[in-house]
N, C-alpha and C positions, 0 to 999 in steps of 0.2 A: 202553498205560498202564493199570494197575489190574487186570492179569490174574493169576489164580491158575490155573495149568494152562491148560485150554482155555476157562476162563470169564473174560470181561472184566467186571469189576465197575464199570467206568467210573471217572471221576475223583472223583465225589461220590456219596455215598449218604445215606440217612436213618439216624440213630442215635437210638433213642428208648426211654424208660421209659414212654411213654404207654399202652402196652397192659397195664401191670401192674394197672390199676384200672378196666378197662372190660369190659363183657360181650362174649361171643364175636361176637354179631351186629354190634356196633359196630366191633370189631377187623376183622372181615371187610370191612366197608364201607370202612374207612379204608385198609387195605392194598391193596384193589382200586383205590381212587382214586389212591394213590401209584404203583401200576403204570401206570395210565392216564396219569398226568402224565409218565411216562417215567423215573422213578427206577429205576436198574438194580439197586440193592441196598438191603436194610434190615438194620440191626444191632439185635439184641435182647439185653438183659442177663438175668441170673438173680439176682433180689434178693428180691422180696417175695411169692413164692408161685407164679409161673409157672415150671413146671419146664422147663428149657431145651430138651430134645429134643422133648417133646410140643408145646411152643410153636412151635418151628421147623416141625414137621410140619404143624401147623394152618395156619400162614401159607403154607407151600408148597402145601397142598391148596386154599387159598382163591384162589390166583393161578395164572398160566400161565407167566410169564417172569421175574419178579423173583427175584434171588438172596437167600437168607436166610442171615445170618451170625450165629452165636452170639458175642456180644461181652460177656460170655463165658459158657460153661458152666463152672461151678465144679467143680473136681476132687473137692471134699468132698461134693458132692451125690449122687454115684452111683459105684459101683465102676467101675474101668477097663474090665472086660469088658463091662459093660452099656452104657457109653458107646460102646465099639467096635461093639457089635451095633446100637445105634440109629443110629449114623452110617452103617454099612453099608446098613441098610435105607433111609435117606433118600437115600443116593447111588444106590441101585438104583432107587428109585421116582421120583426127581427128578434125573436125570443133570445134573451140573455146575451145580446150582442151590443146593446147600447147602455152606456152609463151617463146619467145626467149629472154633470159637475156644475154646481151653481156657485156664483161668487159675486161679491159687491162690485168689483171692477170699476175702471174708469175714474172720473173725477168725483170727489165727495159731493153728495147731494145736500143742499141746505136743509137744516132742521131735523137731521137724523144722524145716526151713527151706523157703522156697518153691522153691529150686533143687533140693534133694534130693527133695522131695515130687513135683515135676513130673517129674523124671527117672525116679523109680520108677513113676509113673503111666504114662508113655509106654512104659517097659519092659513093663509088664503089658499095655497095649493091643497092643503089637507082637507079644507072645507069644501072644495069644489065638487059639485055633482053635475053630471050631464048624461046625455044618452049614449056616450061612448061605451062600448062593451069592455069589460075588464079583461086585460090580456092574460093569457095562460101563465106567462112568466111576469112577475111584477116589475114595475119601474124600479130601477136601481139608481139611487142618487147619493152623491157625496158633496161635501162643502169645501170650498177654498177656505183654509184656516191657518192662522199663524199664531196669534196670541192665545193664552190659555182659555179665555172665555169662549172664543169662537171654536176652538178645538173641543171644548166640552159640548157645545151645541152640535158640532159634527158627530160627536160620539153618541149623543142622546137622540138626535132627530134625523140621522141619516146613516148610511152604511159605513161612513168614515170620512177621512179628510184627504184633500189634495194640497200640497205645499209647492210653492214656486219661488225660485231664487233663494234657497236656504242653504245652510251649512249642514255638515254631518252632525254637529253639536245640536242644531235645531231639531234634526230628525230624532235624535235620542230624547230630547225634551218633549217632542210631540207624542212619541210613543208612550212616554210616562203618563201624559195626560189622558190619552185615548184608552190606555189599558191594553189587554191582550187581544180582545176580540175584534174591534173595528179595523177596517182597512186603512192603510196609510200609503198613499201614492205620492212620490216625491219627484219633482222635475229636477234634472241636472243639466246645465248647459256645458257643452264640450266643444273644443276647438282643436282641430288637427293642425297645429302650428307650433314649431319648436323654438322659434326665435322669441325670447322674452319680450322685447320691446314691441315687436309686431303683434304678438299674441295679446298683450295688454292693451294695445291701441284698439284692436278689434273688439276686445271684451268691453272696454270702456265705452265705445260707441254704442254697443248693445245695451249696456247697463245704465247709461246716463239718465234716462227718464225715471228709472227706479230709484236713483240716488237723489232725485229732486221731488219725489212724491211723498206726501205726509205720512201715510200709513206704512210705506216701505221703510222710510227713515226710522220710524218708531220700532219697526221689527229689528232693524240692524242694531239700534241702540240697546234694545232688550237683550240682544245676543252678546253684548259686551264691547261692541265697537264704539268709537267715540266720534264726536263731530269732526275731529281731524281726519278720521278714516273716511267719512263721507266726503270731505274736502270740497265742499261747494258743488257737488255733482260729479266730480272727477273720480273719486274713490281711490283710496290708498292701494298700493300693490298688494298688501295683506288681504284687504277686503275683496279686491278683484280676483285674486287667485283662489280665495275660498269659495267664490260664487261661480267662477268659470274655470273648469279644469282644462288645461291646455298641455300639449305635448304629443307623445307617441301613443300608440294603441294600448300598450301595457300600462302607462301612466293613467290614461283615461279609464280603462277597465278597473284599475285598482280603486279609484275614487268612487265609481259606481257601486262596487261591492262594499265599500265602507258604509254607504247608506243602508244597505241590506243588513250589515252587521249591527248598525245602530238602531234597527227596528223597523225600517221600511219594509212593506210587503212587495212593493213594485217601484221601479224607477223609470220615469219617462225621460228618455235621452233626447235633448235638444241639440242638434248639430248647428253651430254657427258657421255661416259662410265666411270664407277668407277673402272673397272678392264678390262684388255685385254681379248678380246673374249666375253665379256658380251653382251647379246642382249638388245637392247633398247626397244624391243617390250612391255615388262611389263609397262614401263614408258609411252609409247604412249597410251596404254590402259587407264592408270590412267588420263593422260592429256585429252584424248577424253571425259571421263566422266565429267571432270571439265570445259572444254572449249567449247565443241561443243553444239550448241543449241538443237539438237535433243535429246541429253542426258539430258539436263537441263529440258526439257518439259516432259520427260518420267515419 
């Protein structure tokens, strides 16, 4: 379970924005501890300035075993031929440790749609030829996908799909579209906070941008939520609670397992901070004890 080609990502991994605002030395220390804790994979976004491919290369160079997954590398950030070249180099240098997650990401570009833009990008990647030697282990790629057509593209033109801020119901729907073979990696935001008002306040701050973005709103409406649930960017309690699981460790672990039961191969766990500047590492340690098999058998 959780395999992409020859690489087993395990059932659970770390999904984190935390490295966006930390110096290199602190990032290196953190990712090395995550590897020592036994986390098999770490997922990194591309949002506030960390360029996806150099970020992945840095994390791979700082570690020995952990897989690094771009979740996602935005197709608008670099040309397809350069993404291809970077992915080939990482596959050659770190066999079976890098997964290239590609996505539309960011603001909609004029004159195109996510589906068309992704198809053209993959066409260009696949047509790229250069002097780079072919790696012994192939480039592993997956696509960010929510709607059925993008999920079909992920199924047909990559190793599978990565979903972000989705419900367990969506996970079941995505598995139905993908079928039995392709990989399905699901992100789940978690919050170690038991006070409902405080938990929802933190969750809403994190989710606000997603509740005001065109394609994410369409995703939520397809899942059966209403404009009243979007609530002008605030989000109803129902929608917030479905997207961010908060509470104690047992409550959080139960939701993560629900995604596996619904058809996910792997869940990337995103720990939300309860205070600015707070380290998520204590929570990663607790989650490792609860979720990772080497701790369960210890």
